[in-house]
C-alpha positions as CSV (number, residue, x, y, z in Angstrom):
1,X,133.9,162.0,106.3
2,X,136.4,160.9,103.6
3,X,137.0,157.1,103.6
4,X,139.7,155.3,101.6
5,X,137.4,152.4,100.3
6,X,140.1,149.9,99.7
7,X,141.6,150.3,103.2
8,X,138.1,150.4,104.8
9,X,137.3,147.1,103.2
10,X,140.6,145.7,104.3
11,X,139.6,146.5,108.0
12,X,136.7,144.1,107.8
13,X,138.4,141.4,105.7
14,X,141.3,141.4,108.2
15,X,138.9,141.1,111.2
16,X,137.0,138.2,109.6
17,X,140.2,136.3,108.5
18,X,142.1,136.8,111.8
19,X,139.0,135.5,113.7
20,X,138.9,132.5,111.4
21,X,142.5,131.8,112.3
22,X,141.6,132.0,116.0
23,X,138.8,129.5,115.7
24,X,140.8,127.1,113.7
25,X,143.6,127.1,116.3
26,X,141.1,126.9,119.2
27,X,139.6,123.8,117.5
28,X,143.0,122.2,117.3
29,X,143.2,122.2,113.5
30,X,146.7,121.7,112.1
31,X,148.4,124.5,110.2
32,X,148.2,126.3,107.9
33,X,145.3,128.2,109.3
34,X,145.1,130.8,106.6
35,X,145.8,131.4,102.9
36,X,146.4,135.1,103.7
37,X,150.2,135.5,103.2
38,X,150.5,138.5,105.4
39,X,148.6,137.0,108.4
40,X,150.4,133.7,107.9
41,X,153.8,135.3,108.0
42,X,153.5,138.0,110.6
43,X,152.3,138.2,114.2
44,X,148.9,139.9,114.8
45,X,146.9,140.0,118.0
46,X,143.5,138.5,118.1
47,X,140.4,140.5,117.2
48,X,139.2,139.9,120.8
49,X,141.7,141.4,123.2
50,X,140.8,138.9,125.9
51,X,141.8,136.0,123.6
52,X,145.4,137.1,123.4
53,X,148.1,135.0,125.2
54,X,148.8,137.6,128.0
55,X,145.1,138.4,128.6
56,X,144.4,134.7,128.7
57,X,147.0,134.1,131.3
58,X,145.7,137.0,133.3
59,X,142.1,135.7,133.3
60,X,143.0,132.0,133.9
61,X,146.1,132.0,136.0
62,X,146.0,135.4,137.8
63,X,142.4,136.5,138.4
64,X,140.9,133.1,138.9
65,X,143.8,131.4,140.6
66,X,144.3,132.2,144.2
67,X,142.3,133.9,147.0
68,X,139.2,135.5,145.7
69,X,138.9,138.3,148.3
70,X,138.6,141.8,146.7
71,X,141.9,143.1,147.9
72,X,143.7,140.0,146.7
73,X,142.2,139.9,143.2
74,X,142.9,143.6,142.7
75,X,146.4,143.3,143.9
76,X,147.1,140.4,141.6
77,X,145.7,142.2,138.6
78,X,147.8,145.4,139.3
79,X,151.0,143.4,140.0
80,X,150.6,141.4,136.9
81,X,149.6,144.3,134.6
82,X,152.2,146.8,135.7
83,X,154.8,144.4,134.2
84,X,152.4,142.7,131.7
85,X,154.9,139.9,131.3
86,X,154.1,136.2,132.1
87,X,157.7,135.4,132.8
88,X,157.9,138.1,135.5
89,X,154.8,136.8,137.2
90,X,156.3,133.3,137.2
91,X,159.7,134.6,138.3
92,X,158.0,136.2,141.4
93,X,156.0,133.0,142.0
94,X,159.0,130.7,141.9
95,X,161.3,133.0,143.9
96,X,158.8,133.7,146.6
97,X,157.6,130.1,146.8
98,X,153.9,131.1,146.0
99,X,152.0,133.4,143.7
100,X,152.1,137.1,144.8
101,X,149.5,138.0,147.5
102,X,148.7,141.3,149.2
103,X,148.5,139.5,152.5
104,X,152.1,138.3,152.1
105,X,153.5,141.3,150.3
106,X,156.9,142.6,151.3
107,X,158.5,145.4,149.3
108,X,162.1,144.3,150.0
109,X,161.5,140.7,148.9
110,X,159.7,141.7,145.7
111,X,162.2,144.4,144.9
112,X,165.1,142.0,145.5
113,X,163.7,139.4,143.0
114,X,163.2,142.0,140.3
115,X,166.6,143.7,140.9
116,X,168.4,140.4,140.7
117,X,166.6,139.5,137.4
118,X,167.7,142.8,135.8
119,X,171.3,142.2,137.0
120,X,171.2,138.9,135.1
121,X,170.1,140.8,132.0
122,X,166.5,139.6,132.1
123,X,163.6,141.8,131.1
124,X,160.9,142.3,133.7
125,X,158.6,144.6,131.6
126,X,156.7,143.7,128.4
127,X,157.4,145.7,125.3
128,X,153.6,146.0,124.6
129,X,153.1,149.3,126.5
130,X,155.3,152.2,127.5
131,X,155.0,152.3,131.3
132,X,156.3,155.6,132.7
133,X,158.3,155.7,135.9
134,X,156.1,157.0,138.7
135,X,159.0,158.4,140.6
136,X,158.5,157.4,144.2
137,X,162.2,157.8,145.1
138,X,163.4,154.3,144.5
139,X,166.6,153.7,142.5
140,X,164.9,151.6,139.8
141,X,161.7,151.9,137.9
142,X,160.4,148.5,139.1
143,X,160.9,149.7,142.7
144,X,158.8,152.8,142.0
145,X,156.1,150.6,140.5
146,X,156.0,148.4,143.6
147,X,155.5,151.6,145.6
148,X,152.7,152.6,143.2
149,X,150.9,149.3,143.9
150,X,151.4,149.8,147.6
151,X,149.8,153.2,147.5
152,X,146.8,151.9,145.5
153,X,146.3,149.0,147.8
154,X,146.8,150.9,151.1
155,X,144.0,153.3,150.0
156,X,140.3,152.4,149.5
157,X,140.9,152.0,145.8
158,X,139.9,148.3,145.6
159,X,136.6,149.0,147.2
160,X,136.1,152.0,144.9
161,X,136.7,149.8,141.9
162,X,134.1,147.3,143.2
163,X,131.5,150.0,143.9
164,X,132.1,151.8,140.6
165,X,128.9,152.5,138.6
166,X,130.6,152.0,135.3
167,X,133.9,151.6,133.3
168,X,134.5,155.3,133.2
169,X,134.6,155.6,136.9
170,X,137.1,152.8,137.2
171,X,139.2,154.5,134.5
172,X,139.1,157.8,136.3
173,X,140.2,156.2,139.5
174,X,143.2,154.7,137.7
175,X,143.9,157.9,135.8
176,X,144.4,159.6,139.2
177,X,147.3,157.3,140.1
178,X,150.8,158.8,139.4
179,X,152.2,158.2,135.9
180,X,149.2,156.4,134.5
181,X,148.1,158.2,131.3
182,X,144.8,157.8,129.5
183,X,145.7,154.8,127.4
184,X,147.3,152.7,130.3
185,X,144.4,153.7,132.7
186,X,141.9,152.4,130.1
187,X,143.8,149.2,129.5
188,X,144.0,148.5,133.3
189,X,140.3,149.3,133.6
190,X,139.4,146.7,131.0
191,X,141.7,144.2,132.9
192,X,139.8,144.9,136.1
193,X,136.5,144.5,134.3
194,X,137.5,140.9,133.5
195,X,137.3,140.1,137.2
196,X,134.1,139.1,139.1
197,X,134.8,141.9,141.5
198,X,134.4,144.8,139.1
199,X,131.0,144.6,137.4
200,X,131.2,147.1,134.5
201,X,130.8,146.7,130.8
202,X,133.2,147.3,128.0
203,X,130.9,149.3,125.6
204,X,130.7,152.4,127.7
205,X,133.6,154.2,126.1
206,X,137.0,153.7,124.5
207,X,140.4,155.3,124.6
208,X,142.3,155.0,121.3
209,X,145.9,154.0,121.6
210,X,148.8,155.0,119.2
211,X,148.3,152.0,116.9
212,X,144.6,152.7,116.7
213,X,145.3,156.3,115.7
214,X,147.6,155.1,113.0
215,X,145.0,152.7,111.7
216,X,142.3,155.4,111.7
217,X,144.6,157.8,109.7
218,X,145.1,155.2,107.0
219,X,141.4,154.3,106.6
220,X,140.1,157.9,106.9
221,X,141.6,160.7,105.0
222,X,139.2,162.9,106.9
223,X,137.0,161.8,109.8
224,X,134.6,164.6,109.3
225,X,135.2,166.0,112.8
226,X,134.7,162.7,114.6
227,X,137.2,162.1,117.5
228,X,139.1,158.8,117.5
229,X,136.8,157.3,120.2
230,X,133.8,158.3,118.1
231,X,135.2,156.7,115.0
232,X,135.7,153.4,116.9
233,X,132.1,153.6,118.2
234,X,130.8,154.2,114.7
235,X,132.7,151.2,113.5
236,X,131.1,149.1,116.2
237,X,127.7,150.4,115.2
238,X,128.0,149.5,111.5
239,X,130.0,146.2,112.0
240,X,127.1,143.8,111.3
241,X,126.1,145.5,108.1
242,X,129.7,145.8,106.8
243,X,130.4,142.1,107.2
244,X,127.1,141.5,105.3
245,X,128.0,144.0,102.6
246,X,131.2,142.2,101.9
247,X,129.8,138.7,102.2
248,X,132.1,137.9,105.1
249,X,131.3,135.2,107.7
250,X,132.5,136.7,110.9
251,X,132.5,134.0,113.6
252,X,132.2,135.8,116.9
253,X,133.4,134.6,120.3
254,X,130.9,131.8,120.9
255,X,128.0,134.3,121.0
256,X,129.8,137.4,122.2
257,X,130.2,140.2,119.6
258,X,133.3,142.4,119.8
259,X,133.2,145.4,122.1
260,X,134.8,148.8,121.7
261,X,138.2,147.6,123.0
262,X,138.2,144.9,120.4
263,X,137.4,147.2,117.5
264,X,140.1,149.5,118.8
265,X,142.4,146.5,118.7
266,X,141.5,145.8,115.1
267,X,142.5,149.3,114.1
268,X,145.9,148.8,115.7
269,X,146.4,145.5,113.8
270,X,145.2,146.9,110.5
271,X,147.7,149.7,110.9
272,X,150.4,147.0,110.8
273,X,148.7,144.8,108.1
274,X,148.4,147.7,105.7
275,X,152.2,148.3,105.8
276,X,152.3,145.2,103.6
277,X,148.9,145.2,101.9
278,X,148.7,149.0,101.1
279,X,152.3,150.3,101.5
280,X,151.5,153.5,99.6
281,X,148.9,154.6,102.2
282,X,150.6,156.7,104.8
283,X,149.9,156.7,108.5
284,X,150.7,159.0,111.3
285,X,153.3,156.7,112.8
286,X,155.6,156.7,109.7
287,X,156.3,153.0,110.1
288,X,156.6,151.1,106.9
289,X,157.3,147.4,107.8
290,X,155.9,144.8,110.1
291,X,158.7,143.9,112.6
292,X,157.4,140.7,114.3
293,X,157.0,137.5,112.4
294,X,154.6,134.7,113.5
295,X,156.2,131.9,115.5
296,X,154.0,129.0,116.2
297,X,153.8,127.9,119.9
298,X,153.8,124.1,120.4
299,X,151.3,124.1,123.4
300,X,147.7,125.0,122.5
301,X,146.0,127.7,124.6
302,X,143.2,126.5,126.8
303,X,140.9,129.5,126.1
304,X,139.0,130.6,129.1
305,X,136.9,133.8,129.5
306,X,135.2,135.6,132.4
307,X,132.2,133.7,133.8
308,X,130.0,136.8,133.6
309,X,130.3,136.6,129.8
310,X,128.2,133.5,129.8
311,X,130.1,131.7,127.1
312,X,130.0,127.9,126.9
313,X,131.2,126.1,130.0
314,X,134.2,124.7,128.4
315,X,135.3,128.3,127.5
316,X,134.7,129.7,131.0
317,X,137.4,130.3,133.6
318,X,137.1,128.2,136.7
319,X,138.4,129.4,140.1
320,X,141.3,127.5,141.5
């Protein structure tokens, strides 16, 4: 294994500083929240995937808001995550007169709302993921995704999710759906794991996404034969000692240490951060600048996390 020491240390320094920013914002402290010029200027996701704005909305306003029957919770998660855009969920809710439900689902109604939005020039998909068209014969991609959700819900898939022995089993069930590749299937498996219906842990395995692969390529000139998922697992194993080695005070998530998906997340963000901090270090993506600048939102996020994480009550999602 051949590590670039300066970039390796940047990984841990970035994680500690980005988490400090999170806690300062969560506490309601006024800006500036960091003296790091790169973090202060550019947009970086949180160390903890579940703390990001879209995941927070999913946990608080999708999973724990509405009927709590298995089919309804799974339907809401899939409907939200396929588009992965808060504005699309709220558009459906406003246009249909109520949040989406499997019991009240009607293809024509949902398809009409999304088609009209696109005709107005509105986006219905997030740019965070590339979501392939599953090709069910509908004229538009969103129609095919509605058909994909129909197929999943009309099968025994929700019950199979609930009965799954672990995260990998949930992942493999999702991977079997048309057009879902390994990275998307893993992301959706994590989203289902946030729910009370799917009782699996996040430390069973990880699937490295494109940003993570770029981050790994910058930190490791040679991984010594370790696969990307094994590199992420190794990072998780040595995390405590690395923060100690560098004298960094990493403030975890109110008692919850990062899991594999979170360390994967940090690799992705470090791949961006190093475009500014270490511009001479190449990555596999070939990207050389950070596109998104940080824009402060006026409304604070009421951070809420899955009850099964056993965080403090004021940070735990309540069913509505």
